[in-house]
N, C-alpha and C positions, 0 to 999 in steps of 0.2 A: 560493443558498446560497451563503456565501464559500468560497473554496477553501482548505482546509487541509490541509497536508501533513507538519507535524510537531506534535508533541506528548508530554508529558511527564505522566506518570500515576503514579500509587503505587494498589497493590491489596494487599489484606489478605483473606488466606484465612480462613476460619472457625475458631475454637478448638474444639478437642474437648471434649466435658462432662465433668465429673468423674463417677467412680464414686462409688456408696453405700455408706453404711456402714449395715446395716439386718440385724434379726434375726427371725427366725419366732418365733412365740408358742405354743408347743407343750410340753405335760408332757414332762416326763425327757429333753428335750434341752438342753443345757447355752447358757443364752441365749437358747434357742428356736432355735439355729445360726444360721449367715449366709446372708443370702439378698438381698445389695445386688448391683443391677444396674451394667453396664458403661455408661457416659456413650457419647454418640453421636460420630461423627466430624464434623470442622467441614467446611463447604461448601468444595470447591475453586473457584478464578477460571479461567475458561476464556476463550480467545479463539477466536472464530468467525470463518472470512473470508464476508461475504456478498454477492451481485452487487447487494442493494438499499444498500449506502453506496458512496460514491464519493469521500468526502474524511474528515479526520479532524475535521471541523466540531465534531462532537458533544462531542469533549474539549478544546474550546476555552472551555466552561464549567463541564464536570464533569471532576474530576481525581484524585477520591479514590474508590475503590471497596472495597467489604467484603462479602465473601460470607456467610452465616448461621453462625451459631455450632452445635456440637452441643448435644443437651438433657442434663440429667443423668439418670444411670440412678435407678433408683428400685427400693423392695423389692419383694418377691417376684420377685427377678431378672430385674425388667422392663431391657431396654437402652432408653436413651433415644435419642431420634429424632435420626437424620442431619440435620445441616444442609443446606439445598440450596445447590447449585453455583449458582455467578454468570455465566452467560455474556454477555460483552460483544462487541459486533459488530464488526467492522472491515472495510473495504473489502479485496479482492484485491489483493496489490501491497505490501500494509505488510509492513516488515522491523521485528522486534521485539527491541529490545537490553536486555539490564541497564544502566539508566543509571548506574550505578557503576562497573561494570567495562568497559563497553563491548561485552562478550560478545553475540554472536548469539544469540538464544533459537530464533527460528522464522521463516522467511521465506514469508509466506502469498502463493501464487501462483494457487492455483484456489478458487473458492467453496465452501463444504462443508467445508474445512479446518479442523482446530481443533488446540489444544495449551493444554495444562493450563498454568500460569504460575506458579501458588503453590497449592500443595497444603493442604488442611483439616488441621489436628491430628488425632490419632488419641484417642480418647475414653480417658477413664481406665478401669483395671479396678476392680468393685464388691469388697466385702470378700469375696464369694463364691469369687473367683478366688485369694483369700489363705489357703485352709482346707487345714491340712494335718493329719498324724497328731499332730504334736506340740502345734500352733496350732489348736485347733478354733473358736477364737471372736476371732478376728483383727477388730480394732478400728479396722481402717486402711483406706482406699480411695486408688486413684492419681488424683490431679487431671488434667484434659485437658491434654493439649498443645497448644502455640499455633499458629495458622497461620501459613504462610509469609508473609513483608511484606515487599514489594521494589517498588522503582522502576523503572518502564519508559520509554523513548525509543521511540515510535512513527514509522516513518519511511515514508511514500508516496510510492513509484513507479509511477505510473500504468502500465497494462499497455494495450499499442494494437498492431495490428499495423504500422500507417505512423504515423512522427512527421514532421511537415513543420518543415522548419528553415529559418533564413534570418535576415537583418538586418532590424531594423525597419524596416516599411513596405514590405516584400517582398510581402504580400499574402497573410498566410497566412489570414488569419480570414476574408477572401473566398473563398479557394480551399476552404477547409473548408466554409464554408456553399454553394458551388457543388457539392460532388460527395455531401453529407450532408445529413443532417437538423438538423445543427446550426446554432443561430445565433446567433454571439457577436456583441461591440460591436465596429463596425466604423468607424474615423475615420482620418483623416489625420495622426497625430501618434505620434511614436515613444512605445512602449510602451502602446498602445489596449488589448491584452491583457495584463494582469494574472496570469492563471493560465490554465493549458493549456484547453483545450476539446475534447471528444470527442465526435465523429459517426460514424455506420454508415453505410457507403458501400453502398447495393443497384446492383448492376451485373447487370440482366437477371435472366435464372435462373440466374447464377451466386453461389457461396457469397458472404455479404455479410464487410465486413472493416470493422473499426476504425480510424478515422484520428485524431491528435490533433496540434493545433497547439502548438507548444513556443515560447513566449515567452521575451525578454527575454535575447539572446543577441547580444552586440556584442563588438569586441575586448576583451579583459580580463575576461570574463565567466568564465573559470575561475578568476580571483582576485577575484570577485564585482562587478565593474562590472555596470553597469545593474542589471538583474536578479538577472543571473550564475548562479554555482555553484546558485540556489534552484531553478532549471528544469533544469540540466543533468542531475539524476540521473534525470529522466523517461525522457530520451532511450535509457536503458540496457534497458530492457524492450522497446523497439520491435524489430520482425524487420528492416524496411527503412527509410531514411531518403528523404523528397522534399526535396531541397535547392531552395529556393525563390529567385529573384534575380531583383528588379527589373531590366525589362530596359531601361527609360527613363531610368535613370540611370546605367547603365554606362559607366565613362569608357574611351574609344576608346583611350588609350595604356597602360592597365591593365586590360583587361578581364576577366581573372580575379581580380580583388582580392576581389569578396564570396566568391567560393568557397572561394578561399586563406584567406580571414578565420574564417569559422568553421569549416574543418575543421582549422584551427591550434588555435583553441581546443578542439574535440572531442579533439586529441590529447593536448593539455597536460592535460585534465580524464581521460581515460583513453583510452588510445592504442588499448584493444580496439575503442572505437566505429568505429573507422574500419574493422572488418571488416564491419561491414554493409554491404549494397549499397546504394548511393545512386542515386536518380533525379534527373538533373539538369533541374530546369523553369525556363525564362525566361518571366516574366509581364509581363503588361500591354504585351502587343506591340501592341494598338491603338492605344496613345498615338504620337502623330508624332514619328517618327525612332528609334522603339524597335526596330523591324524593322532596319534597320540596325546597330544595336548587337548587335542578336541575330547576327545575321551574321557579325561580326566577333568575337563571342564565339564561335561554332561553328568559326571557322579557327583561330583559335588554342588552342581545347580539342582539336582533330585525332579522336584515337580515341575520346572520350568521347560517348557518346550525350545528346544533349541534346535535350529536349521544348520546342516553342515553345507557348505558351499565352493567352488573355487569360481570367482568372477571371472578371472584368467580363461578357464577352460568350458567354462559353461556347466559345470558338474552341479545338481542341486538347484541349480536358478528355476526351473518350471515348477519345483518342490514352493520355491520360496513365492514365486507368485499365485500360486494358487491359494497359499496362506495369507497372503495379502488380500487378495479378491474374496476369502471368507469373511475376512474381521472387516472390509469394508461395505459389504453386503449387509451386515448387520446394522449398520447405522440407517438401512432404508427399510428396515422391518417394522 
């Protein structure tokens, strides 16, 4: 399924049914007396977060949604049937804004959350409601009120415990396939990954956690370079970051360049991202010459804890998962 993380849709709540003008047919009662029923209420448009949805792909094809109208009132004071609510399912992590004003209407975090984004119109009153001591035979009724109509912008920010960040070809896809059940596309050219991949990591009897690889980060990403800003938003939902660096291409004259490059982009996009705990990981240490570069990196990084791994061979993977688990457990202390 294609990963779609933005969509514009229009929603229209149901119109209320009209009230009825009707009179009983009984002797000695002027015009039989009014007995017109009220119209039914129009259906609401409701958004609901569900774990069964992972992207906004469905809204790539269907963009217009309309709830059911209320039916009109009838004689014998019969109220019209209310229109059924329209429930639209979206993935957790979706922000819903009014597309015209930009106002945030709802941030869906947990599965099961719901929000009425467009209210159905009230049904009109039948002529029975307008009977008074001075007007015993009202010949009018109210029309139903129109349902709310608005345009919504949906923006998905994936929810994961761990976000894997790094320059292209650092091995993010290989790492997520090594530690989880995910099977992303892997190749040796930039931007192999065109959308975030999610995987669930099982670590013995310990509680599982969700990890996502974040593609498209290069110098200038905050301004849209590469796949840029399109995927930076997904980092905001993660609890910790695994900063993956390809040890085989580290420049011994400037070993911290990959680390500083990505962190600079995070700051320029949202400085609060640097408050997230980071695990610095040097990958591909199985490649000749990579271990020498890794030791140089560790020497320059000084106080920073650096984990050495080979996502391809599995070396260091258990140590990485233990470190991730330690940081995640701190959120529950």
